[in-house]
PLY file of the C-alpha trace (Angstrom):
ply
format ascii 1.0
element vertex 425
property float x
property float y
property float z
element edge 424
property int vertex1
property int vertex2
end_header
-27.89 -19.54 -26.91
-26.42 -17.34 -29.33
-26.94 -13.99 -30.95
-25.08 -12.04 -33.49
-22.47 -11.25 -30.74
-21.83 -14.24 -29.21
-19.75 -17.13 -29.88
-19.82 -20.72 -27.76
-16.45 -21.31 -26.29
-15.35 -24.23 -23.79
-14.76 -23.10 -20.45
-11.02 -24.14 -20.44
-10.51 -21.97 -23.54
-11.62 -18.94 -22.01
-9.29 -16.25 -21.75
-9.43 -13.14 -19.45
-11.18 -10.25 -20.69
-14.18 -12.12 -21.97
-17.52 -11.27 -21.11
-19.96 -14.27 -20.63
-23.61 -13.37 -21.31
-24.94 -17.17 -21.22
-24.39 -20.55 -19.81
-24.82 -24.06 -20.83
-27.00 -24.45 -17.43
-29.99 -22.21 -15.80
-28.31 -19.20 -14.10
-30.08 -19.83 -10.95
-28.39 -23.51 -10.65
-24.89 -21.35 -10.13
-23.52 -18.55 -7.66
-23.37 -15.90 -10.66
-25.40 -12.87 -11.18
-27.86 -13.29 -14.25
-26.51 -10.06 -15.81
-23.30 -12.06 -16.87
-19.99 -12.40 -15.71
-16.87 -10.58 -17.05
-13.63 -13.11 -16.50
-10.63 -11.36 -14.95
-8.04 -14.07 -13.91
-7.47 -17.76 -14.47
-9.16 -18.19 -10.90
-12.34 -16.96 -12.51
-12.18 -19.77 -15.25
-10.99 -22.38 -12.57
-14.28 -21.73 -10.57
-16.39 -21.83 -13.54
-15.65 -24.99 -14.45
-16.97 -26.34 -11.45
-20.51 -25.24 -12.81
-20.16 -25.14 -16.75
-18.72 -27.09 -19.63
-19.10 -24.30 -22.23
-20.60 -20.90 -22.44
-21.44 -17.77 -24.60
-18.99 -15.07 -24.93
-20.22 -11.56 -25.76
-17.83 -10.09 -28.21
-19.06 -6.45 -28.23
-18.62 -6.26 -23.91
-15.42 -8.43 -24.02
-11.97 -7.12 -24.74
-10.92 -7.27 -28.12
-7.37 -8.68 -27.57
-9.38 -11.49 -25.66
-11.43 -12.71 -28.40
-8.94 -11.87 -31.33
-7.20 -15.21 -31.37
-10.31 -17.07 -31.10
-12.03 -15.19 -33.73
-9.19 -16.05 -36.05
-10.18 -19.76 -36.20
-13.89 -19.54 -36.12
-14.01 -20.31 -39.58
-12.92 -23.66 -38.56
-15.37 -23.88 -35.71
-18.75 -25.03 -36.60
-20.47 -23.39 -33.30
-18.75 -19.74 -34.06
-21.10 -16.61 -35.28
-20.31 -16.43 -39.12
-21.06 -13.34 -39.19
-18.37 -11.65 -36.69
-16.16 -10.33 -39.06
-16.44 -6.65 -38.99
-13.98 -3.91 -39.46
-12.72 -2.46 -36.16
-13.97 0.72 -34.63
-11.90 3.80 -34.07
-12.80 2.68 -30.31
-11.52 -0.68 -30.83
-8.11 0.40 -32.29
-7.70 1.99 -28.74
-8.19 -1.20 -27.27
-6.54 -2.02 -23.59
-4.06 -4.52 -25.22
-2.66 -1.73 -27.45
-2.50 0.39 -24.40
-0.18 -2.22 -22.33
2.20 -2.30 -25.20
4.94 0.11 -24.05
5.91 2.84 -26.62
8.44 4.32 -24.49
10.39 3.30 -21.41
10.78 6.71 -19.32
13.94 6.68 -16.91
14.43 9.43 -14.22
16.46 12.27 -15.92
16.89 14.23 -12.31
16.37 13.54 -8.49
12.84 14.58 -7.33
14.78 17.16 -5.19
16.21 18.34 -7.98
12.96 18.43 -9.89
11.17 20.05 -7.10
11.20 23.68 -8.01
10.28 23.07 -11.70
7.47 20.99 -10.42
6.38 23.56 -7.99
6.45 26.05 -10.82
4.15 23.86 -13.05
1.84 22.99 -10.26
1.27 26.58 -9.68
0.67 27.62 -13.58
-1.98 24.41 -13.25
-3.58 25.67 -10.42
-3.52 29.59 -12.09
-5.37 27.88 -15.25
-8.11 25.92 -12.91
-9.06 29.21 -11.32
-9.23 30.80 -14.91
-11.05 28.08 -16.20
-13.62 28.28 -12.99
-13.57 32.28 -13.45
-14.76 31.77 -17.24
-17.58 29.11 -16.14
-19.17 31.50 -13.93
-19.03 34.10 -16.55
-20.63 31.56 -19.21
-16.75 32.32 -21.13
-15.26 29.73 -23.10
-12.25 27.73 -21.77
-9.16 28.38 -23.74
-8.15 24.88 -24.41
-4.92 25.77 -26.33
-3.75 27.25 -23.37
-4.99 24.45 -21.15
-2.94 22.17 -23.80
0.31 24.26 -22.96
-0.08 24.33 -19.26
-0.79 20.53 -18.93
2.51 20.20 -20.75
4.40 21.70 -18.42
3.17 19.71 -16.03
3.87 16.60 -18.04
7.52 17.60 -18.94
8.15 17.48 -15.00
6.47 13.91 -14.34
8.57 12.80 -17.63
11.84 14.25 -15.75
10.89 12.70 -12.25
7.21 12.10 -11.56
8.28 11.74 -7.50
8.36 15.57 -7.48
4.91 16.25 -8.78
3.39 13.24 -7.01
4.90 14.71 -3.51
3.27 17.81 -4.40
-0.28 16.31 -5.29
0.05 14.84 -1.67
1.28 17.51 0.35
0.30 21.06 -1.37
-2.88 22.51 -1.47
-4.69 25.66 -2.87
-7.09 25.71 -0.46
-9.75 25.02 -2.90
-10.93 21.15 -2.71
-12.24 20.97 -6.21
-8.84 22.47 -7.55
-6.74 20.24 -5.50
-8.79 17.40 -6.44
-8.44 18.04 -9.97
-4.77 18.49 -9.93
-4.19 15.40 -7.79
-5.82 13.56 -10.58
-4.27 15.04 -13.28
-0.80 14.35 -11.75
-1.54 10.88 -10.85
-2.90 10.14 -14.74
0.23 11.40 -16.10
2.54 9.49 -13.78
-0.03 6.37 -14.59
0.41 6.87 -18.36
4.39 7.64 -17.99
4.53 4.00 -16.10
2.80 2.66 -18.99
5.21 4.17 -21.33
2.49 6.21 -23.43
3.91 8.93 -25.75
4.12 12.39 -24.82
1.00 13.42 -26.81
-1.05 10.72 -24.96
0.28 12.04 -21.67
-0.86 15.32 -22.18
-4.44 14.35 -22.74
-4.45 11.93 -19.69
-3.11 15.10 -17.78
-5.79 17.34 -19.55
-8.29 14.57 -18.87
-7.57 14.51 -15.41
-7.91 18.02 -15.07
-11.39 18.42 -16.40
-12.71 15.15 -15.43
-14.81 16.35 -12.42
-15.24 20.17 -13.98
-19.34 19.61 -13.80
-18.98 19.66 -10.16
-18.78 23.46 -10.14
-22.36 23.71 -11.30
-23.57 21.40 -7.81
-24.80 23.21 -4.73
-21.21 23.93 -3.13
-22.29 21.93 0.04
-21.79 18.60 -1.57
-19.05 19.62 -4.29
-16.03 18.47 -1.75
-18.35 15.32 -0.31
-17.21 11.98 -0.64
-19.47 9.43 -2.23
-19.69 7.29 1.20
-21.02 10.58 3.12
-23.42 11.68 0.65
-27.40 11.07 1.28
-29.54 9.53 -1.26
-30.83 12.78 -2.61
-27.31 14.36 -2.81
-25.84 10.98 -4.37
-28.52 11.84 -7.37
-27.78 15.64 -7.70
-23.63 14.30 -7.54
-24.38 11.96 -10.55
-25.63 15.06 -12.62
-21.87 16.35 -12.37
-21.19 13.87 -15.63
-24.18 15.70 -17.83
-23.05 19.11 -16.25
-19.08 18.20 -17.73
-20.48 16.85 -20.73
-22.27 20.16 -21.65
-19.19 22.19 -20.69
-16.48 20.33 -22.70
-18.82 19.28 -25.78
-19.01 22.99 -26.52
-15.33 23.16 -27.08
-14.84 22.39 -30.78
-11.09 21.67 -29.68
-11.41 19.23 -27.22
-9.66 15.85 -27.95
-12.23 12.96 -28.08
-10.32 11.08 -25.30
-10.59 14.07 -23.19
-14.50 14.00 -23.57
-14.28 10.29 -23.00
-12.65 10.29 -19.57
-14.93 13.20 -18.62
-18.00 10.92 -19.47
-16.92 7.61 -18.47
-15.01 7.82 -15.35
-17.76 6.35 -13.32
-18.60 3.69 -15.91
-17.61 0.18 -14.56
-16.67 -2.79 -16.57
-19.76 -5.21 -15.50
-22.29 -2.40 -16.77
-22.98 -1.37 -13.17
-21.64 2.19 -13.36
-23.43 5.74 -14.52
-24.55 7.37 -16.52
-25.02 4.82 -19.26
-24.21 1.50 -18.19
-21.44 0.58 -20.46
-19.27 -2.76 -20.26
-15.80 -3.62 -20.85
-14.30 -2.46 -24.20
-17.16 -0.21 -24.33
-15.13 1.89 -21.94
-11.91 3.91 -23.37
-8.99 2.71 -21.76
-8.20 6.25 -20.48
-11.45 6.55 -18.62
-10.69 3.01 -17.03
-7.57 4.43 -15.82
-9.37 7.50 -14.49
-11.60 5.38 -12.79
-9.05 3.48 -10.88
-7.62 6.91 -9.83
-10.95 8.60 -8.81
-11.63 5.25 -6.40
-8.10 5.40 -5.18
-8.30 8.83 -3.85
-11.90 8.92 -2.73
-10.52 5.88 -0.38
-7.01 7.58 0.72
-8.58 11.18 1.16
-11.44 11.12 4.34
-13.32 13.42 5.01
-12.46 16.84 6.73
-10.99 15.88 10.05
-11.23 12.29 9.18
-8.40 10.27 8.10
-8.64 8.28 5.29
-7.66 4.46 4.93
-4.05 3.31 4.53
-2.52 3.07 1.07
-2.06 -0.52 1.34
-5.75 -1.44 2.10
-6.78 1.25 -0.26
-4.93 -0.74 -3.11
-6.21 -4.29 -1.98
-9.71 -2.56 -1.87
-8.93 -1.71 -5.67
-8.19 -5.21 -6.21
-11.09 -6.36 -4.50
-13.30 -4.06 -6.60
-12.04 -5.18 -9.64
-14.48 -8.25 -9.37
-17.19 -5.19 -9.26
-16.31 -2.79 -12.23
-12.52 -1.88 -12.26
-10.29 -3.26 -14.80
-7.95 -5.82 -12.92
-4.93 -5.69 -15.23
-4.79 -1.98 -14.78
-5.03 -2.04 -11.14
-2.21 -4.04 -10.96
-0.29 -1.56 -13.16
-1.31 1.28 -10.99
-0.26 -0.40 -7.99
3.02 -0.82 -9.50
3.21 2.87 -10.46
2.56 4.29 -6.84
4.14 1.36 -5.01
3.08 0.22 -1.37
4.22 3.27 0.24
3.24 5.99 -2.24
4.86 9.35 -2.79
3.80 11.76 0.22
2.35 9.03 2.29
2.88 8.67 6.25
4.79 5.49 7.42
6.10 4.36 10.59
9.29 2.71 11.27
10.45 0.00 13.68
11.83 2.96 15.86
8.43 4.05 16.18
9.34 7.25 14.39
6.86 8.74 11.62
8.21 9.95 8.24
7.05 11.06 4.80
7.94 8.90 1.70
9.95 11.85 -0.22
11.07 9.64 -3.69
11.01 5.88 -4.68
14.33 4.24 -5.43
13.15 2.34 -8.59
15.01 -0.81 -8.14
14.12 -1.25 -4.24
10.65 -0.11 -3.64
10.91 -0.86 0.03
13.90 1.48 0.79
13.01 4.94 -0.44
13.98 8.21 0.68
12.11 9.50 3.62
11.96 12.46 5.99
11.38 11.37 9.53
9.07 14.10 11.23
7.68 12.70 14.29
9.56 10.94 17.47
8.36 7.47 18.63
5.48 9.51 20.76
4.49 10.83 17.74
5.60 14.21 18.83
7.25 16.79 16.04
10.94 17.05 15.69
12.23 20.59 15.64
14.56 19.51 12.51
13.14 16.68 10.53
15.63 14.56 9.22
16.13 13.13 5.75
17.12 9.46 5.36
17.95 7.09 2.38
16.85 3.71 3.69
19.28 2.15 1.21
22.32 3.66 3.09
20.61 4.65 6.37
22.62 3.60 9.65
21.07 2.61 12.65
17.89 3.81 14.17
17.86 5.01 17.92
17.49 1.57 19.26
20.60 0.12 17.45
18.82 -1.49 14.76
18.67 -0.91 11.03
15.72 1.04 10.03
12.90 -0.74 8.55
9.36 0.53 7.47
7.04 -1.61 9.61
3.29 0.10 8.89
1.93 2.71 6.76
-0.25 5.10 7.80
-3.63 6.99 6.79
-3.14 10.66 5.81
-3.82 12.61 9.14
-3.08 9.93 11.22
-2.21 10.97 15.04
-3.09 14.53 13.88
0.00 14.86 11.77
-0.08 17.32 8.74
2.80 16.44 6.90
2.52 19.85 5.14
3.73 21.53 7.87
7.09 19.74 7.99
7.88 19.69 4.23
6.03 22.78 2.45
0 1
1 2
2 3
3 4
4 5
5 6
6 7
7 8
8 9
9 10
10 11
11 12
12 13
13 14
14 15
15 16
16 17
17 18
18 19
19 20
20 21
21 22
22 23
23 24
24 25
25 26
26 27
27 28
28 29
29 30
30 31
31 32
32 33
33 34
34 35
35 36
36 37
37 38
38 39
39 40
40 41
41 42
42 43
43 44
44 45
45 46
46 47
47 48
48 49
49 50
50 51
51 52
52 53
53 54
54 55
55 56
56 57
57 58
58 59
59 60
60 61
61 62
62 63
63 64
64 65
65 66
66 67
67 68
68 69
69 70
70 71
71 72
72 73
73 74
74 75
75 76
76 77
77 78
78 79
79 80
80 81
81 82
82 83
83 84
84 85
85 86
86 87
87 88
88 89
89 90
90 91
91 92
92 93
93 94
94 95
95 96
96 97
97 98
98 99
99 100
100 101
101 102
102 103
103 104
104 105
105 106
106 107
107 108
108 109
109 110
110 111
111 112
112 113
113 114
114 115
115 116
116 117
117 118
118 119
119 120
120 121
121 122
122 123
123 124
124 125
125 126
126 127
127 128
128 129
129 130
130 131
131 132
132 133
133 134
134 135
135 136
136 137
137 138
138 139
139 140
140 141
141 142
142 143
143 144
144 145
145 146
146 147
147 148
148 149
149 150
150 151
151 152
152 153
153 154
154 155
155 156
156 157
157 158
158 159
159 160
160 161
161 162
162 163
163 164
164 165
165 166
166 167
167 168
168 169
169 170
170 171
171 172
172 173
173 174
174 175
175 176
176 177
177 178
178 179
179 180
180 181
181 182
182 183
183 184
184 185
185 186
186 187
187 188
188 189
189 190
190 191
191 192
192 193
193 194
194 195
195 196
196 197
197 198
198 199
199 200
200 201
201 202
202 203
203 204
204 205
205 206
206 207
207 208
208 209
209 210
210 211
211 212
212 213
213 214
214 215
215 216
216 217
217 218
218 219
219 220
220 221
221 222
222 223
223 224
224 225
225 226
226 227
227 228
228 229
229 230
230 231
231 232
232 233
233 234
234 235
235 236
236 237
237 238
238 239
239 240
240 241
241 242
242 243
243 244
244 245
245 246
246 247
247 248
248 249
249 250
250 251
251 252
252 253
253 254
254 255
255 256
256 257
257 258
258 259
259 260
260 261
261 262
262 263
263 264
264 265
265 266
266 267
267 268
268 269
269 270
270 271
271 272
272 273
273 274
274 275
275 276
276 277
277 278
278 279
279 280
280 281
281 282
282 283
283 284
284 285
285 286
286 287
287 288
288 289
289 290
290 291
291 292
292 293
293 294
294 295
295 296
296 297
297 298
298 299
299 300
300 301
301 302
302 303
303 304
304 305
305 306
306 307
307 308
308 309
309 310
310 311
311 312
312 313
313 314
314 315
315 316
316 317
317 318
318 319
319 320
320 321
321 322
322 323
323 324
324 325
325 326
326 327
327 328
328 329
329 330
330 331
331 332
332 333
333 334
334 335
335 336
336 337
337 338
338 339
339 340
340 341
341 342
342 343
343 344
344 345
345 346
346 347
347 348
348 349
349 350
350 351
351 352
352 353
353 354
354 355
355 356
356 357
357 358
358 359
359 360
360 361
361 362
362 363
363 364
364 365
365 366
366 367
367 368
368 369
369 370
370 371
371 372
372 373
373 374
374 375
375 376
376 377
377 378
378 379
379 380
380 381
381 382
382 383
383 384
384 385
385 386
386 387
387 388
388 389
389 390
390 391
391 392
392 393
393 394
394 395
395 396
396 397
397 398
398 399
399 400
400 401
401 402
402 403
403 404
404 405
405 406
406 407
407 408
408 409
409 410
410 411
411 412
412 413
413 414
414 415
415 416
416 417
417 418
418 419
419 420
420 421
421 422
422 423
423 424
């Protein structure tokens, strides 16, 4: 079965990123959902070979890079659809493969400790900007997008010099207002993610601005649900929460100078690759790559930050869940890149040492991620030290038990009732 947007392909010719809309046998004879399959890995292809010899790939729902090579030889394949040659749209030129082709390779210009003062100043400026934005919304006054660009540029430059300083602040610093804190965290994570991918400066600003404004529509929701996590919302509250996308669209599209990519982040960060997201049920390459990045960070932050008084989950477990969720709508390639960006022990997270002591991850060693610089804040009984000790695990000596320091466990935020902010900020 074919249509104007499908091509028939042998299963062993499939590529990750292809979206399968039909099979060579009835769907009910397979374990797959009738709505289709997004190929994420070679494992998916190997599994599919157990059931089918050929399948039908929907080009519009597939990643452009995954079908480009096949289409280039389509004229020689009698089963390929003949009218597939169409000029690429603006959105298709912003495809995932172009995103993953590094334009820049960034190197740390200074240490995280040296960058902390500038990162703190940038953080405070962004916080002030968000306060102004909130006030403007309450007074129905336009957001000054030019000022917003300039402020995010300041944060961008700090992340470019050394992302660890801003990432540490994102974990430990607070304004006392959850919506503000979440917006700044998201902005910093997107900037760091874009830096990791080697995006040019202008694109980093767009990501930072998109992260800052991504959930701006929540400010028009009832205050009692604004800071709630999805997992704790009632069905009625979940319906209300979904309206923040429409509110955000209304706010953002009223601004004539808002970059198109920022609008896409606001509109699409709850869409999913398999079409099960909201508000529009978009698929795969219908999603802007920056929105796909934002979706990953949104899910990650939801996982690691628990409700008030309740710890979230461990960072490593959060990354594992993100990878598992790649089968249900997140982009696996970008999840892998994000995992490399933040590392197994993210900046600002809590870890337990083989001595039983608890420490904060202060900065990564770019070549030896398992040997970061840490601050030991609690003893083996999880009691706080009066004077925390800073160690670089690459050159640290032996622990109190006479054994070389090793990280044995990552801990969720709030583990053992520990508040890292008390020890560092």
